[in-house]
C-alpha positions in Angstrom: 0.0 0.0 0.0 1.3 3.4 -1.0 0.4 6.9 0.3 1.5 10.3 -0.7 4.4 12.1 1.0 4.5 15.8 1.9 8.2 16.7 2.4 9.1 19.4 5.0 12.2 20.3 7.0 12.6 20.6 10.7 15.0 23.1 12.2 16.0 24.0 15.7 13.8 27.0 15.7 10.8 24.8 14.9 11.4 22.8 18.0 11.9 25.9 20.2 8.9 27.7 18.6 6.7 25.0 20.2 8.8 24.0 23.2 9.3 27.4 24.7 5.7 28.5 24.9 4.6 25.0 25.9 7.3 24.9 28.6 6.2 28.3 30.0 2.6 27.1 30.0 3.3 23.7 31.6 5.5 25.2 34.3 2.4 27.1 35.6 0.9 23.7 36.6 3.4 22.8 39.3 3.5 26.5 40.3 -0.1 26.1 41.3 0.8 23.2 43.5 3.7 25.2 45.0 1.4 28.1 45.7 -1.3 25.9 47.2 1.2 24.1 49.4 2.8 27.4 50.3 -0.5 29.1 51.4 -1.5 26.0 53.4 2.0 25.2 54.5 2.5 28.6 56.0 -0.4 27.9 58.3 2.1 25.6 60.1 -0.2 22.6 60.3 1.4 19.4 58.8 -1.9 17.6 58.7 -3.5 20.3 56.6 -0.5 20.2 54.2 -0.7 16.4 54.1 -4.5 16.5 53.3 -3.9 19.0 50.5 -1.0 16.9 49.1 -3.1 13.7 49.1 -6.1 15.5 47.5 -4.0 17.0 44.8 -2.3 13.6 44.1 -5.8 11.9 44.0 -6.9 14.2 41.3 -3.6 13.9 39.4 -4.3 10.2 39.4 -8.0 10.4 38.5 -7.5 13.0 35.7 -4.5 11.1 34.4 -6.9 8.3 33.4 -8.5 10.8 31.0 -5.2 12.4 29.9 -5.5 10.5 26.6 -7.9 13.3 25.7 -5.0 15.7 25.4 -2.4 13.2 24.2 -4.6 11.5 21.7 -6.1 14.7 20.3 -2.7 16.3 19.9 -1.3 13.2 18.1 -4.3 12.7 15.8 -4.5 16.5 15.0 -0.8 16.7 14.2 -1.1 13.8 11.8 -4.2 15.4 10.2 -2.2 18.6 9.7 0.7 16.6 8.1 -1.7 14.8 5.8 -3.2 18.2 4.7 -6.7 17.8 6.3 -8.6 21.0 5.4 -10.5 21.0 8.6 -7.5 20.7 10.9 -8.7 17.5 12.7 -12.1 18.9 13.6 -13.8 15.5 13.8 -11.0 14.2 16.2 -11.6 17.2 18.5 -15.4 17.0 18.5 -15.3 13.3 19.3 -12.9 14.0 22.2 -15.0 16.9 23.4 -18.2 14.8 23.7 -16.2 12.1 25.5 -14.6 14.6 27.9 -18.0 16.1 28.9 -19.4 12.6 29.5 -16.5 11.4 31.6 -16.5 14.6 33.7 -20.1 14.2 34.6 -19.6 10.6 35.5 -16.8 11.5 37.8 -19.0 13.9 39.7 -21.7 11.3 40.0 -19.2 8.8 41.3 -17.4 11.2 43.7 -18.4 9.2 46.8 -16.9 5.8 45.7 -13.9 7.6 44.1 -13.1 9.2 47.4 -13.5 5.9 49.2 -11.0 4.3 46.9 -8.5 7.1 47.3 -8.9 6.9 51.1 -8.2 3.2 51.0 -5.1 3.6 48.8 -3.4 6.4 50.8 -4.6 5.5 54.3 -4.4 9.1 55.7 -4.1 9.6 59.4 -7.2 10.9 61.3 -5.8 14.4 61.2 -5.1 14.3 57.5 -8.4 12.6 56.5 -10.7 15.7 57.1 -8.8 18.2 55.0 -8.3 15.5 52.4 -12.1 15.0 52.1 -12.8 18.7 52.0 -10.4 19.3 49.1 -11.7 16.2 47.2 -15.4 17.0 47.3 -15.0 20.6 46.2 -12.4 20.0 43.4 -14.4 17.2 41.8 -16.7 19.8 40.3 -13.9 20.9 38.1 -13.8 17.5 36.3 -15.9 18.4 33.2 -14.0 21.7 32.7 -10.6 20.1 33.2 -11.2 17.4 30.7 -12.5 19.8 28.1 -9.3 21.8 28.6 -7.3 18.6 27.9 -9.0 18.4 24.5 -8.6 22.1 23.7 -4.9 22.0 24.7 -4.4 18.9 22.6 -6.0 20.4 19.5 -4.1 23.7 19.8 -0.7 22.0 20.4 -1.4 19.5 17.7 -1.8 22.4 15.2 1.5 23.9 16.6 -0.5 26.8 18.1 1.7 26.7 21.2 1.1 30.3 22.1 -2.6 29.8 22.2 -2.2 26.7 24.4 0.2 28.7 26.6 -2.4 31.5 27.0 -5.1 29.0 28.0 -2.9 27.4 30.6 -1.9 30.8 32.0 -5.7 31.4 32.4 -6.2 28.1 34.2 -3.4 28.5 36.6 -3.3 32.3 36.9 -6.9 32.4 38.2 -6.2 29.3 40.3 -3.2 31.0 42.0 -4.9 34.3 42.6 -8.1 32.7 43.9 -6.2 30.4 46.2 -4.3 33.2 47.8 -7.4 35.4 48.2 -9.6 32.5 49.5 -7.1 31.0 51.8 -5.4 34.1 53.2 -8.0 36.7 52.5 -11.1 34.8 53.5 -9.6 32.1 55.7 -11.2 29.2 53.8 -8.1 27.0 54.2 -8.0 23.8 52.1 -11.5 24.5 50.7 -10.3 27.8 49.2 -7.4 26.1 47.5 -9.8 23.6 45.9 -12.3 26.2 44.8 -9.5 28.2 43.2 -8.9 25.2 40.9 -12.5 24.9 40.0 -12.7 28.6 39.0 -9.5 28.4 36.9 -10.6 25.3 35.0 -14.1 26.6 34.3 -12.9 29.9 32.9 -10.3 28.4 30.6 -12.7 25.8 29.3 -15.2 28.5 28.2 -12.4 30.6 26.6 -11.0 27.6 24.8 -14.3 26.6 23.3 -14.9 30.1 22.1 -11.5 30.2 20.3 -12.2 26.7 18.9 -15.5 27.7 17.3 -14.1 31.0 16.2 -11.4 29.2 14.2 -14.1 27.6 12.1 -16.2 30.7 11.7 -18.4 30.4 14.7 -20.6 27.8 16.3 -23.1 27.6 13.5 -20.5 27.1 10.8 -18.6 24.6 12.9 -21.7 22.5 13.3 -22.2 22.7 9.5 -18.8 21.2 8.9 -19.6 18.2 11.1 -21.1 15.4 9.1 -22.8 13.0 11.5 -21.9 9.9 9.5 -18.3 10.9 9.5 -18.4 11.7 13.3 -19.7 8.1 13.8 -17.3 6.5 11.3 -16.7 3.0 12.6 -13.0 2.8 11.8 -12.3 6.3 13.2 -14.2 5.5 16.4 -12.4 2.2 16.8 -9.0 3.9 16.4 -10.0 6.6 18.9 -11.2 4.1 21.5 -8.2 1.9 21.1 -5.9 4.9 21.4 -7.9 6.1 24.4 -7.8 2.7 26.1 -4.0 2.3 25.7 -3.3 5.8 26.8 -5.6 5.4 29.8 -3.7 2.3 30.9 -0.4 4.1 30.3 -1.5 7.1 32.4 -2.9 4.8 35.2 0.5 3.0 35.3 2.3 6.4 35.4 0.2 7.7 38.3 0.3 4.4 40.1 4.1 4.9 40.5 3.5 8.3 42.1 0.6 6.8 44.2 2.9 4.1 45.5 5.6 6.7 46.2 3.1 8.8 48.2 1.6 5.7 49.9 5.0 4.6 51.2 5.8 8.1 52.3 2.4 8.4 54.0 3.1 5.3 56.1 6.4 6.7 57.2 4.7 9.6 59.0 3.1 13.0 58.3 6.5 14.8 58.1 7.9 12.5 55.5 4.6 12.7 53.5 4.7 16.5 53.6 8.4 16.7 52.8 8.0 14.4 49.8 5.0 16.5 48.6 7.2 19.6 48.7 10.0 17.7 46.8 7.6 16.3 44.2 6.4 19.7 43.4 10.0 20.8 42.9 10.5 17.8 40.7 7.3 18.7 38.7 8.9 22.0 37.8 11.5 20.3 35.7 9.1 17.6 34.5 6.6 20.1 33.1 9.3 22.2 31.7 10.7 19.2 29.8 7.2 18.4 28.7 7.5 21.4 26.4 10.2 19.5 24.5 7.9 16.4 24.5 5.1 18.6 23.1 7.5 19.8 20.3 8.5 16.3 19.4 4.9 15.1 19.5 3.7 17.8 17.1 6.7 17.5 14.7 6.9 13.7 14.7 3.1 13.4 14.4 3.2 15.8 11.5 6.0 13.8 9.9 4.0 10.5 10.2 0.9 12.2 8.7 3.1 13.6 5.9 4.8 10.2 5.5 8.2 11.9 5.6 10.8 10.0 7.7 13.7 12.5 7.4 11.6 15.1 9.3 10.8 12.4 11.9 14.4 11.5 12.5 15.5 15.2 12.6 12.8 16.2 15.1 13.7 13.3 17.4 17.4 14.1 17.4 16.9 17.8 18.0 14.5 17.2 20.9 16.9 14.8 22.6 19.9 17.2 22.1 18.0 20.1 23.5 16.8 17.9 26.4 20.4 17.1 27.5 21.3 20.7 27.9 18.0 21.8 29.4 17.8 19.0 31.9 21.3 19.6 33.2 20.5 23.2 33.7 17.2 22.5 35.5 18.9 20.0 37.8 21.5 22.6 38.8 18.8 25.3 39.3 16.6 23.1 41.5 19.5 22.0 43.6 20.9 25.5 44.4 17.5 27.2 44.6 15.8 24.3 46.4 16.6 25.3 50.1 15.1 28.8 49.6 12.0 27.3 47.9 11.5 24.7 50.7 11.8 27.4 53.4 9.2 29.4 51.5 6.8 26.5 51.1 6.6 25.4 54.7 7.3 26.8 58.2 7.5 23.3 59.8 11.1 22.6 60.9 10.8 18.8 60.6 9.3 19.0 57.1 12.1 21.5 56.1 14.8 19.2 57.4 13.4 16.1 55.7 13.0 17.9 52.4 16.4 19.4 52.4 18.1 16.1 53.1 16.7 14.5 49.9 16.7 17.7 47.7 19.7 16.4 45.6 17.7 13.3 44.6 14.7 15.4 43.6 16.9 17.8 41.6 18.5 14.9 39.7 15.2 13.7 38.4 15.4 16.5 35.8 18.3 14.6 34.1 17.3 11.0 34.7 13.7 11.6 33.5 14.5 13.6 30.3 14.7 10.7 27.8 11.4 9.3 29.1 9.6 12.7 28.5 11.0 13.2 25.0 10.3 9.7 23.9 6.8 10.0 25.4 6.2 12.8 23.0 7.6 11.0 20.0 5.5 7.9 20.6 2.4 10.0 21.2 2.9 11.9 17.9 3.3 8.6 16.1 0.3 7.2 17.9 2.3 4.1 19.0 -0.2 3.7 21.8 0.4 -0.1 22.3 4.1 0.5 22.8 3.5 3.4 25.2 1.1 1.2 27.2 3.4 -1.8 27.4 6.5 0.3 28.1 4.8 2.0 31.0 3.5 -1.2 32.5 7.0 -2.8 32.3 8.6 0.2 33.9 6.0 0.3 36.7 7.0 -3.3 37.5 10.6 -2.3 37.6 9.7 0.5 40.0 7.8 -1.7 42.3 10.7 -4.3 42.3 13.2 -1.5 43.0 11.1 0.0 45.8 10.7 -3.4 47.5 14.4 -4.1 47.2 15.5 -0.7 48.5 12.8 -0.5 51.3 15.4 -1.1 54.1 17.0 2.3 53.1 13.8 4.2 53.9 13.1 7.5 52.0 16.6 7.3 50.4 15.6 3.9 48.8 12.3 5.3 47.7 13.8 8.2 45.8 16.4 5.8 44.3 13.6 3.6 43.1 12.0 6.6 41.4 15.2 7.3 39.5 15.4 3.7 38.4 11.8 3.9 37.1 12.5 7.1 35.1 15.6 5.6 33.5 13.9 2.3 32.6 11.0 4.2 31.0 13.4 6.0 28.6 15.3 2.9 27.7 12.2 0.8 27.0 10.6 3.6 24.9 13.8 3.9 22.8 13.9 0.2 22.2 10.2 0.1 21.2 10.6 3.0 18.8 13.5 1.5 17.0 11.6 -1.7 16.4 8.5 0.1 15.1 10.0 3.0 13.1 10.3 1.2 9.7 6.6 0.5 9.7 5.6 4.1 10.3 6.4 5.2 6.8 5.2 3.8 3.5 7.2 4.3 0.3 
């Protein structure tokens, strides 16, 4: 079987044109966590801080199960752009939007059992359980808006409109940060204020994103006229979307399971260790989300190359993303290590939490370097829609993490952080091996 090719070149500036705005946008996400932890942490109550940390982690896990809405939409949209689709992947986006709204409403309906499962997994102490529940039952109302935002961000980034995606994420997290500060410090609402700030940010961004989406196609009425119901329900396209969604959901569940296990082990070591690891994980997320900008660039450019059936662009984009990643990750690791003590002191006034976090800061900083290949290859595989390889690779690396955590358990928190590094390195290695095996089949002469 042959298909047409649409040659194009990839330059360093093409990578940075997507990576820089995406990185600036993604970096606002852990900044929200840092602000939330700071405004609660400065109240001086480790139990409140632990409840917030578990609540945020619970939603990271729950929403990660629907993260395929962003990853899948971005990959399919990039391929549609590469294959010269005149409607810029409209049908892919509409299918995902309908799915996002439905999943979000189901999450709200199932909030009680979802919280019960979260409580069972993390086993919070009696002091932590109450703020954990408060945060959970308020933030769950952000679910439909958060998932719609995933679709909109995927569509914009898939079309290489990184600046628009950046602006939307600034809206989400900017409103969240301001609202959290006002509601927690100004009105004294505590953990409830931090959760409500997230709801307000997500809802506002979802509305703006949808307005921009419909405006791109000439308004709501014209957008609806471009959607042919038979094509929207096209069996092959639906099967592809659900297969992609299923595999990415499993991949995300395995990803967040590693963080959940990490938090669960820390939780059982005491409230101070739980709180300290929460602080360090937010520092780690600064580098992770910054590197995700490179993943976004490789996803869009590699996805476009697959859609265009042009392997030279795929190879060039992959190499450039990895080369930039080496330099960027080393710089981020150094920055986090040297700035870490000041950030830790800002985030919490608890002396035991500060001491525990400072002791393991060097390990958190090094995750920027050890995790870089996994992030870049994650973007490459997503753009190529190699969903089965992503799913299997994440499951294998999760097994590696569990084995490492068990083997290193006698070393306490040091062993737990070492296991996290082993997990990150194994992910990158497995993804590289899978891509090399599948690469020849991606392009048809």
